[in-house]
C-alpha positions in Angstrom: 94.1 103.5 100.0 92.8 104.1 96.5 96.3 104.7 95.3 97.4 101.3 96.6 94.3 99.7 94.9 95.0 101.3 91.6 98.5 99.7 91.7 97.1 96.3 92.5 98.6 94.5 89.6 101.9 96.4 89.9 102.1 95.1 93.5 101.5 91.6 92.3 104.3 91.9 89.7 106.6 93.5 92.2 106.1 90.7 94.6 106.9 88.1 91.9 110.1 90.0 91.1 111.2 90.5 94.7 110.3 86.9 95.6 112.4 85.6 92.7 115.3 87.7 93.8 114.9 86.8 97.4 114.8 83.1 96.5 117.9 83.4 94.3 119.8 85.4 96.9 118.8 83.1 99.8 119.9 79.9 98.1 122.7 81.2 95.8 124.3 83.1 98.6 124.4 86.8 99.5 125.0 89.1 102.3 122.8 89.3 105.4 121.8 92.9 104.5 120.5 91.9 101.1 118.6 88.9 102.5 116.9 91.0 105.1 116.1 93.8 102.7 114.4 91.4 100.3 112.5 89.7 103.1 111.2 93.0 104.4 110.3 94.0 100.8 108.3 90.8 100.4 106.5 91.3 103.7 105.6 94.9 102.9 104.2 93.8 99.5 102.2 91.1 101.2 100.7 93.8 103.5 99.9 96.0 100.5 98.3 93.0 98.8 96.2 92.4 101.9 95.1 96.0 101.9 94.1 95.5 98.2 92.0 92.5 99.0 90.2 94.3 101.9 89.6 97.4 99.7 88.3 95.3 96.8 85.7 93.5 99.0 84.7 96.7 100.8 84.0 98.4 97.4 82.0 95.4 96.1 84.6 94.3 93.5 84.1 90.7 94.3 85.8 89.3 91.2 88.9 91.4 91.7 88.8 90.6 95.4 88.6 86.9 94.8 91.4 87.0 92.3 93.6 89.0 94.6 92.8 86.6 97.5 93.9 83.6 95.5 97.1 85.5 94.6 97.7 86.5 98.2 97.2 82.9 99.3 99.8 81.7 96.8 102.2 84.5 97.8 102.0 83.6 101.5 102.3 79.9 100.7 105.4 80.5 98.7 106.9 82.6 101.5 106.2 79.9 104.1 107.5 77.1 101.9 110.8 78.9 101.1 111.5 80.4 104.5 109.9 77.9 106.9 110.6 74.6 105.2 114.3 75.3 105.0 114.5 77.0 108.4 118.1 76.0 109.3 119.3 77.4 106.0 117.2 80.5 106.4 118.6 81.2 109.8 122.1 81.0 108.5 121.4 83.2 105.5 119.7 85.9 107.7 122.3 85.8 110.5 125.8 85.2 109.1 125.2 85.2 105.4 127.2 83.5 102.7 129.9 86.1 101.9 
């Protein structure tokens, strides 16, 4: 758990990079395998970010915990906006792809 917490800002940057690529691949076209891989990577990074928030608040790092909470809220909001608001397009991208 401490190792994940030490990499807290790296996880934030990795989520930003994978979210950018998943957004680009989802709407620019890509294979089903790439779309699923990037979606799973985004979800795993959200779980790691959630663990960071819990660890920060349990160790009384309230400033870091609050900052990570805001970033986590933004990350989840972006994921919901991209994947849920364009649901028909998302289903097509994750099932048959745009090869």
